[in-house]
C-alpha positions as CSV (number, residue, x, y, z in Angstrom):
1,M,26.1,-44.7,-37.8
2,K,27.7,-48.0,-39.0
3,N,31.1,-46.8,-37.8
4,L,29.7,-45.9,-34.4
5,L,28.1,-49.4,-34.1
6,K,31.4,-51.1,-35.0
7,K,33.1,-49.0,-32.4
8,F,30.7,-49.9,-29.6
9,R,30.7,-53.5,-30.6
10,E,34.2,-53.6,-29.1
11,L,33.7,-51.0,-26.3
12,I,30.6,-52.7,-24.8
13,K,33.0,-55.5,-23.6
14,L,34.8,-53.0,-21.4
15,S,33.9,-51.5,-18.0
16,E,32.0,-48.3,-17.8
17,E,35.1,-46.4,-16.6
18,D,37.3,-47.8,-19.4
19,I,34.7,-46.9,-22.0
20,R,34.6,-43.3,-20.8
21,K,38.4,-43.2,-21.0
22,E,38.3,-44.5,-24.6
23,L,35.8,-41.8,-25.5
24,L,37.9,-38.9,-24.3
25,S,39.8,-39.0,-27.6
26,Q,36.9,-39.1,-30.1
27,T,37.6,-38.4,-33.8
28,D,34.1,-38.8,-35.3
29,K,33.2,-35.3,-36.7
30,N,29.5,-36.1,-37.1
31,I,28.5,-37.6,-33.7
32,F,30.0,-36.7,-30.3
33,I,29.5,-38.9,-27.3
34,Y,29.7,-37.3,-23.9
35,P,32.0,-39.6,-21.9
36,S,30.5,-38.9,-18.5
37,S,27.1,-39.9,-19.8
38,V,28.0,-43.5,-20.6
39,H,26.1,-45.9,-18.3
40,Q,25.7,-49.6,-18.2
41,A,22.2,-51.1,-17.7
42,G,21.2,-54.7,-18.3
43,D,22.6,-55.9,-21.7
44,G,23.3,-52.4,-23.0
45,L,25.0,-49.1,-22.8
46,L,23.2,-45.8,-22.6
47,M,24.7,-42.4,-23.3
48,I,24.0,-38.8,-24.5
49,A,25.3,-37.9,-27.9
50,R,25.3,-34.8,-30.1
51,E,24.8,-34.8,-33.9
52,K,25.1,-31.4,-35.5
53,K,22.7,-29.2,-33.6
54,S,20.8,-31.6,-31.5
55,K,21.4,-34.1,-28.6
56,F,19.9,-37.6,-28.4
57,L,19.9,-40.6,-26.2
58,F,22.0,-43.4,-27.7
59,I,21.6,-47.0,-26.6
60,V,23.7,-49.9,-27.9
61,S,23.2,-53.6,-27.2
62,S,23.8,-57.1,-28.6
63,K,20.1,-57.8,-28.0
64,K,17.2,-56.3,-29.9
65,K,14.7,-57.2,-27.2
66,G,16.7,-56.3,-24.2
67,I,17.3,-52.8,-22.7
68,I,16.6,-51.3,-26.1
69,A,13.0,-52.5,-26.1
70,N,12.2,-50.2,-23.2
71,F,12.8,-47.0,-25.1
72,S,11.4,-45.3,-28.2
73,G,13.5,-44.3,-31.1
74,K,15.0,-45.2,-34.5
75,L,16.6,-48.7,-34.6
76,H,19.9,-49.4,-36.4
77,E,21.5,-52.8,-36.9
78,D,24.9,-54.0,-38.1
79,A,25.7,-57.7,-38.1
80,G,23.5,-58.6,-35.2
81,F,24.5,-55.6,-33.1
82,F,21.9,-53.0,-32.4
83,A,21.7,-49.2,-31.6
84,L,18.7,-47.1,-30.8
85,K,18.7,-43.3,-31.5
86,C,16.2,-41.8,-29.1
87,P,14.8,-38.3,-28.8
88,L,15.1,-36.6,-25.5
89,S,11.4,-37.0,-25.0
90,N,9.2,-37.3,-21.9
91,E,8.7,-41.0,-22.6
92,N,12.4,-41.6,-22.6
93,A,13.0,-39.4,-19.6
94,I,10.6,-41.4,-17.6
95,K,12.4,-44.6,-18.5
96,I,15.8,-43.0,-17.5
97,R,14.4,-42.1,-14.1
98,Q,13.1,-45.6,-13.7
99,L,16.4,-47.2,-14.5
100,F,18.6,-44.7,-12.7
101,A,17.0,-43.5,-9.5
102,W,19.6,-40.8,-9.0
103,T,18.2,-38.9,-12.0
104,S,14.9,-38.3,-10.1
105,P,14.3,-35.4,-7.7
106,V,13.8,-36.2,-4.0
107,S,12.9,-34.3,-0.8
108,L,15.7,-32.2,0.6
109,K,14.0,-31.5,4.0
110,K,16.9,-33.1,5.9
111,K,19.6,-31.2,4.0
112,K,21.1,-28.2,5.8
113,T,22.1,-26.0,2.9
114,T,20.0,-25.9,-0.2
115,M,20.0,-23.6,-3.2
116,G,17.6,-23.3,-6.2
117,F,19.0,-23.0,-9.7
118,G,16.3,-21.9,-12.0
119,D,16.9,-22.7,-15.7
120,R,14.6,-20.9,-18.2
121,L,16.4,-22.4,-21.2
122,G,16.7,-26.1,-20.4
123,R,20.5,-25.8,-20.9
124,A,21.9,-24.4,-17.7
125,T,21.9,-27.4,-15.4
126,L,25.2,-28.7,-16.8
127,G,26.9,-25.4,-15.6
128,H,25.0,-25.5,-12.3
129,I,26.3,-29.0,-11.6
130,S,29.8,-28.0,-12.6
131,A,29.9,-25.5,-9.8
132,I,27.8,-27.5,-7.3
133,K,30.1,-30.5,-7.4
134,K,32.8,-28.4,-5.6
135,F,30.7,-27.4,-2.6
136,E,28.8,-29.1,0.2
137,I,25.3,-28.0,-0.9
138,S,22.2,-29.8,-2.0
139,P,20.7,-28.2,-5.2
140,V,17.2,-27.7,-6.4
141,L,18.0,-28.2,-10.1
142,A,14.5,-27.9,-11.5
143,Q,12.9,-24.6,-10.3
144,Q,10.3,-22.6,-12.2
145,S,7.4,-20.4,-11.5
146,M,4.1,-20.4,-13.5
147,R,5.1,-16.9,-14.7
148,E,8.4,-18.2,-16.1
149,L,6.6,-21.2,-17.7
150,S,4.1,-18.9,-19.3
151,L,6.7,-16.6,-20.7
152,T,8.9,-19.4,-22.1
153,G,6.2,-21.7,-23.3
154,R,7.4,-24.6,-21.3
155,T,5.7,-27.0,-18.8
156,Y,6.8,-28.6,-15.5
157,T,7.3,-31.8,-17.4
158,D,9.6,-30.1,-19.9
159,V,11.7,-28.6,-17.0
160,L,12.1,-31.9,-15.2
161,D,12.9,-33.9,-18.3
162,D,15.6,-31.4,-19.3
163,V,17.1,-31.7,-15.8
164,T,16.9,-35.5,-15.9
165,F,18.9,-35.8,-19.2
166,M,21.5,-33.3,-18.0
167,V,21.9,-35.0,-14.6
168,F,22.4,-38.3,-16.6
169,Q,24.9,-36.6,-18.9
170,S,26.9,-35.2,-16.0
171,D,26.7,-38.5,-14.0
172,F,25.6,-36.3,-11.0
173,R,24.6,-38.8,-8.3
174,E,23.8,-36.4,-5.4
175,D,20.3,-35.7,-4.1
176,F,18.6,-32.9,-5.9
177,G,15.1,-31.3,-5.6
178,A,12.5,-29.9,-8.0
179,D,10.5,-26.8,-7.0
180,G,7.2,-25.6,-8.3
181,D,8.0,-22.0,-7.4
182,H,5.5,-19.3,-6.3
183,L,2.3,-21.4,-6.8
184,K,-1.0,-19.9,-5.7
185,N,-3.7,-22.4,-6.6
186,I,-4.5,-26.2,-6.7
187,E,-4.4,-26.4,-10.5
188,D,-0.8,-25.2,-10.6
189,I,0.2,-27.3,-7.6
190,D,-1.2,-30.3,-9.4
191,S,0.7,-29.5,-12.5
192,A,4.0,-29.5,-10.6
193,L,3.2,-32.6,-8.6
194,N,2.0,-34.6,-11.6
195,A,5.3,-33.8,-13.3
196,G,7.2,-35.3,-10.4
197,F,8.3,-32.2,-8.5
198,T,9.3,-32.7,-4.9
199,M,9.0,-29.1,-3.5
200,I,6.1,-26.6,-3.7
201,T,6.6,-23.0,-2.8
202,L,3.2,-21.6,-1.7
203,D,2.9,-18.0,-2.6
204,L,0.5,-16.3,-0.2
205,S,0.8,-12.8,-1.6
206,D,-2.7,-12.7,-3.1
207,A,-4.3,-13.8,0.2
208,M,-2.4,-11.4,2.3
209,K,-3.9,-8.0,3.1
210,P,-0.9,-5.6,3.4
211,K,-3.2,-2.5,3.4
212,Y,-3.8,-3.1,7.1
213,S,-0.1,-2.3,7.8
214,L,-0.9,1.3,6.8
215,C,-4.2,1.6,8.6
216,S,-4.6,3.6,11.8
217,D,-4.9,1.8,15.1
218,S,-8.6,2.7,15.3
219,E,-9.2,1.3,11.9
220,V,-7.5,-1.9,12.9
221,E,-9.6,-2.1,16.0
222,N,-12.8,-1.7,14.0
223,E,-11.8,-4.3,11.4
224,F,-10.6,-6.8,14.0
225,E,-14.0,-6.8,15.6
226,K,-15.5,-8.0,12.3
227,L,-13.5,-11.3,12.4
228,P,-15.3,-14.5,13.5
229,F,-15.6,-14.9,17.3
230,E,-13.4,-18.0,17.5
231,V,-10.6,-16.2,15.5
232,K,-10.7,-13.2,17.8
233,E,-10.6,-15.3,20.9
234,R,-7.6,-17.3,19.6
235,I,-5.7,-14.1,18.8
236,K,-6.4,-12.7,22.2
237,E,-5.4,-15.8,24.1
238,T,-2.3,-16.5,22.0
239,Y,-0.8,-13.1,21.2
240,F,-2.0,-10.2,23.3
241,N,1.0,-8.8,25.1
242,R,3.0,-12.0,24.5
243,N,6.7,-12.0,25.4
244,V,8.8,-14.0,22.9
245,I,12.2,-15.0,24.2
246,T,15.0,-16.3,22.0
247,T,18.6,-17.0,22.8
248,S,19.9,-13.5,21.9
249,F,16.9,-11.2,22.0
250,N,13.3,-10.7,23.3
251,F,10.3,-8.9,21.9
252,N,6.7,-8.2,23.0
253,I,3.7,-8.4,20.8
254,S,1.3,-5.6,21.7
255,K,-2.5,-6.0,21.4
256,I,-2.7,-3.7,18.4
257,K,0.1,-5.5,16.7
258,A,-1.6,-8.9,17.2
259,K,-4.8,-7.5,15.8
260,R,-3.0,-6.0,12.8
261,N,-1.2,-9.3,12.1
262,A,-4.5,-11.2,12.2
263,L,-6.0,-8.9,9.6
264,I,-2.9,-9.0,7.3
265,Y,-2.1,-12.7,7.5
266,Y,-5.0,-14.9,8.8
267,D,-6.6,-15.6,5.4
268,A,-3.2,-16.3,3.9
269,I,-2.4,-18.8,6.7
270,E,-5.7,-20.5,6.2
271,L,-5.0,-20.8,2.4
272,A,-1.5,-22.2,3.2
273,C,-3.1,-24.8,5.5
274,R,-5.6,-25.9,2.9
275,H,-2.9,-26.2,0.2
276,A,-0.5,-27.9,2.5
277,K,-3.0,-30.5,3.6
278,Y,-3.9,-31.1,-0.1
279,I,-0.3,-31.7,-0.9
280,R,0.2,-34.1,2.1
281,K,-2.9,-36.0,1.1
282,R,-1.5,-36.5,-2.4
283,K,2.1,-37.0,-1.7
284,N,2.4,-37.8,2.0
285,E,5.7,-36.5,3.4
286,N,7.7,-36.7,0.1
287,V,7.2,-33.1,-0.9
288,D,8.9,-30.1,0.7
289,I,6.7,-27.1,1.4
290,E,8.0,-23.6,1.5
291,I,5.9,-20.6,2.6
292,S,6.5,-17.4,0.6
293,I,5.5,-14.1,2.0
294,D,8.1,-12.0,0.2
295,E,6.0,-10.8,-2.7
296,T,5.0,-7.6,-1.0
297,T,6.2,-4.0,-0.6
298,T,6.3,-4.2,3.2
299,P,9.2,-5.9,5.0
300,T,8.3,-8.8,7.3
301,D,9.1,-7.7,10.8
302,I,10.0,-10.2,13.5
303,E,6.5,-10.1,15.0
304,D,5.0,-11.0,11.6
305,H,7.5,-13.9,11.2
306,F,6.6,-15.3,14.6
307,F,2.9,-14.9,14.1
308,I,2.9,-16.8,10.8
309,V,5.3,-19.6,12.0
310,N,3.4,-20.1,15.3
311,E,0.1,-20.4,13.5
312,L,1.4,-22.9,11.0
313,I,3.0,-25.0,13.7
314,A,-0.2,-24.8,15.8
315,K,-2.1,-26.1,12.8
316,N,0.4,-29.0,12.3
317,I,1.6,-27.7,9.0
318,D,5.0,-29.3,8.2
319,F,7.1,-26.8,6.2
320,V,10.8,-26.8,5.4
321,S,11.4,-23.1,4.8
322,I,9.8,-19.6,5.0
323,A,10.7,-16.7,2.7
324,P,10.2,-13.3,4.5
325,R,10.4,-9.9,2.8
326,F,13.6,-8.4,4.1
327,V,14.5,-4.8,4.6
328,G,16.1,-3.2,1.6
329,E,15.6,-4.3,-1.9
330,F,16.2,-7.8,-3.4
331,Q,15.7,-6.9,-7.0
332,K,16.4,-9.3,-9.9
333,A,20.0,-10.1,-10.9
334,I,21.7,-7.2,-9.2
335,D,23.3,-6.7,-5.8
336,Y,21.4,-5.9,-2.6
337,I,20.0,-2.3,-2.5
338,G,20.0,-0.8,1.0
339,N,22.0,-0.4,4.2
340,T,23.9,-3.7,4.9
341,K,24.2,-2.9,8.6
342,K,20.4,-2.6,8.9
343,F,20.0,-5.8,6.8
344,K,22.3,-7.7,9.2
345,E,20.4,-6.5,12.2
346,D,17.1,-7.5,10.6
347,F,18.3,-10.8,9.2
348,H,19.9,-11.8,12.5
349,K,16.4,-11.8,14.1
350,H,14.9,-13.9,11.4
351,A,17.7,-16.4,11.5
352,E,17.7,-16.6,15.3
353,L,13.9,-17.1,15.4
354,A,14.0,-19.9,12.9
355,R,16.8,-21.6,14.9
356,H,15.0,-21.1,18.2
357,Y,11.4,-21.9,17.4
358,G,11.6,-24.5,14.6
359,T,13.6,-26.7,12.3
360,Y,12.8,-24.7,9.2
361,K,15.2,-22.7,7.1
362,I,15.1,-19.1,6.1
363,S,14.7,-18.8,2.3
364,I,16.1,-15.9,0.3
365,H,14.2,-15.2,-2.9
366,S,15.7,-13.2,-5.8
367,G,18.9,-14.4,-4.2
368,S,21.2,-14.2,-7.2
369,D,24.1,-11.7,-7.3
370,K,23.5,-10.4,-3.7
371,F,27.2,-10.5,-3.1
372,S,27.3,-7.7,-0.5
373,V,25.0,-9.6,1.9
374,F,26.1,-13.2,1.0
375,P,28.6,-13.4,3.9
376,I,25.9,-12.1,6.3
377,I,23.5,-14.8,5.2
378,G,26.0,-17.6,5.5
379,E,27.3,-16.4,8.9
380,L,24.0,-15.7,10.6
381,T,22.2,-18.9,9.4
382,K,25.3,-21.0,10.1
383,N,24.8,-22.1,6.5
384,K,21.3,-23.4,7.2
385,F,19.3,-21.7,4.5
386,H,17.6,-22.0,1.1
387,L,18.5,-19.4,-1.5
388,K,16.8,-19.1,-5.0
389,T,18.4,-18.0,-8.2
390,A,16.9,-18.0,-11.7
391,G,17.4,-15.2,-14.2
392,T,21.1,-14.9,-13.6
393,S,21.7,-18.1,-15.5
394,W,19.8,-16.6,-18.5
395,L,22.1,-13.6,-18.3
396,E,25.1,-15.8,-18.5
397,A,23.7,-17.2,-21.7
398,L,23.3,-13.7,-23.1
399,K,27.0,-13.1,-22.1
400,V,27.9,-16.1,-24.3
401,I,25.8,-14.6,-27.2
402,A,27.5,-11.2,-26.8
403,I,30.9,-12.8,-27.0
404,E,30.3,-15.3,-29.8
405,N,27.5,-13.7,-31.9
406,P,27.6,-10.0,-31.4
407,S,25.2,-9.2,-34.3
408,L,22.6,-11.4,-32.7
409,Y,23.2,-9.8,-29.3
410,R,22.5,-6.4,-30.9
411,V,19.1,-7.6,-32.1
412,I,18.3,-9.1,-28.7
413,H,19.3,-5.9,-26.9
414,K,17.1,-3.7,-29.1
415,K,14.2,-6.2,-28.7
416,A,14.6,-5.9,-24.9
417,I,14.5,-2.1,-25.1
418,N,11.3,-2.2,-27.1
419,S,9.7,-4.9,-24.7
420,F,10.7,-3.3,-21.4
421,D,7.4,-1.5,-20.6
422,E,5.4,-4.6,-21.1
423,A,7.8,-6.8,-19.1
424,K,7.7,-4.4,-16.1
425,K,4.1,-5.5,-15.5
426,F,5.5,-8.9,-14.3
427,Y,8.5,-7.8,-12.3
428,H,9.5,-5.1,-9.7
429,V,12.6,-3.3,-10.9
430,T,13.8,0.2,-10.6
431,T,15.6,0.2,-14.0
432,D,16.2,3.5,-15.8
433,I,16.8,2.4,-19.4
434,L,17.9,6.0,-20.2
435,K,21.1,5.2,-18.4
436,I,21.9,2.4,-20.8
437,T,24.5,3.4,-23.4
438,D,23.2,3.3,-27.0
439,I,24.3,0.0,-28.4
440,D,25.0,1.5,-31.9
441,S,27.7,3.6,-30.4
442,L,29.8,0.6,-29.1
443,P,32.1,-1.9,-30.8
444,D,31.4,-5.6,-30.7
445,Q,34.2,-6.2,-28.1
446,S,32.3,-4.0,-25.6
447,L,29.0,-5.8,-25.8
448,P,29.6,-8.2,-23.0
449,D,30.0,-5.2,-20.7
450,Y,26.2,-4.7,-20.8
451,L,26.0,-7.9,-18.7
452,N,28.0,-6.1,-15.9
453,F,25.9,-3.0,-15.7
454,N,22.8,-3.0,-13.3
455,E,20.4,-1.2,-15.6
456,S,21.0,-3.4,-18.6
457,R,21.2,-6.6,-16.5
458,Q,17.7,-5.9,-15.2
459,L,16.5,-4.9,-18.7
460,L,17.6,-8.2,-20.2
461,H,16.5,-10.2,-17.1
462,I,12.8,-9.3,-17.3
463,T,12.4,-9.3,-21.1
464,Y,13.3,-12.9,-21.7
465,G,9.8,-13.8,-22.7
466,A,9.6,-11.4,-25.6
467,I,13.1,-12.4,-26.7
468,L,12.6,-16.1,-26.6
469,N,9.2,-15.9,-28.3
470,D,10.6,-13.9,-31.2
471,K,10.9,-16.4,-34.1
472,N,13.6,-14.3,-35.7
473,I,15.8,-14.6,-32.6
474,R,14.9,-18.0,-31.0
475,S,16.6,-20.4,-33.5
476,D,19.8,-18.4,-33.8
477,F,19.9,-17.9,-30.0
478,F,19.8,-21.7,-29.2
479,Q,22.1,-22.6,-32.1
480,T,24.7,-20.2,-30.8
481,L,24.3,-21.4,-27.3
482,D,24.5,-25.0,-28.3
483,E,27.6,-24.5,-30.5
484,N,29.2,-22.8,-27.5
485,E,28.1,-25.3,-24.8
486,K,31.5,-25.5,-23.1
487,L,31.8,-21.7,-22.8
488,Y,28.3,-21.5,-21.3
489,I,29.2,-24.2,-18.8
490,Q,32.4,-22.3,-18.0
491,K,30.6,-19.0,-17.4
492,L,27.9,-20.6,-15.2
493,D,30.6,-22.5,-13.2
494,E,32.5,-19.3,-12.6
495,H,29.4,-17.3,-11.7
496,F,28.0,-19.8,-9.2
497,T,31.4,-20.7,-7.8
498,K,31.5,-17.0,-6.8
499,H,28.0,-17.2,-5.3
500,L,28.8,-20.3,-3.2
501,S,32.2,-19.0,-2.1
502,E,30.8,-15.7,-0.9
503,L,28.1,-17.5,1.0
504,G,30.8,-19.3,2.9
505,I,29.8,-22.8,1.7
506,K,32.4,-25.4,2.6
507,R,34.3,-26.9,-0.4
508,R,34.2,-30.6,-1.0
509,E,37.4,-32.5,-0.8
510,L,37.8,-33.7,-4.4
């Protein structure tokens, strides 16, 4: 530590840019300073450093009671020069966000192209940023559902703090968002808002009544009559035999379709309104609201889409995006399953309706690895969309494990096999694990191939909770990942560069 203090006693006199240049050729074997993380503030320098297995915030200053006094950590002194070694804690993350506004999430409602980058490990943001920097896109860097938090043992505060430090380390100064994904109740919404999240995805699946999509017309007629008088009157006046005209196509909403939609969606819309008004009361206009209706087995047809959007607009609910359930299958971490021609026909209607009747974006959930339809999505939305990814970054981490620690990967793989039935309760997949080659029959050099095969990708995608909560795996897993940080960043960069390229996102001029 004394050697480091002596070094920065001289470096602190230089500009931020020159300090970073000097740090590009570090020789200290014990402590590594990330050059891009060096930032000047007040009388000191702040930076992210790594010592052995762990990272920390390192602050140096000529004053004991200056910038250093704002943070918590272990103080070191050498001849009147001071250094503070700080844990990457919530307390220190808050201070970073206060000092460097660009490390805090913001609303992205005015941004045309947005993409969610879920990170279950608190390690992936560095790789996400590496890819994002090359494209004209605004990222949601903190994105987690309550399901993911529960299975990984993290909190919304943990998620945002991890992102804060990685944004700081990368010197990423573009706007980014933070999404409390697929939230269903006020308690969970509060949890995300209290942590500082700037986007809430309202999951309406529990309040929807998809059973009415399968009912006969006579059953729908009977059930519709049970609705409150004022609801029935509004549905009749607004939707019966309504002609909807867009730029490129028209459609008519029949009486029975209007009644069916009222039964399926009215309670869900009322719930969305209550939650949206609560959010606005707490955070005014600084939180982006997304409406999710994708967690259902029935595709959202264009009449459904119009009904939901029209009701939300009529009730003065300000939302930035809506996530329909599209035709075909958007399963986790694999390509689109279905007829791409039919998808294009269906998606065209959704994109056109959004463009014609509102300012909101179409949101694509489980959007990672859908390479066969990425060009369609980019083209038909004219790159005005929101797309969510999550588990695919976890799979890139497993790819690193398979390459660098094959014995650990074998343990993880067998754990996933044994945990598959339990994990299926939380995710919709059509994985047939009998199609997965027995791992004991393959040499180490073949193990990364499991991450290219649909069945094993889905197996590993949904079993992350059991894997990460296994004490015999967890420590070695994170140690291997941390020791191979550069490789993980590289794999994520390559993976998401492919995503963004296939979506047709314009490259930045660097």
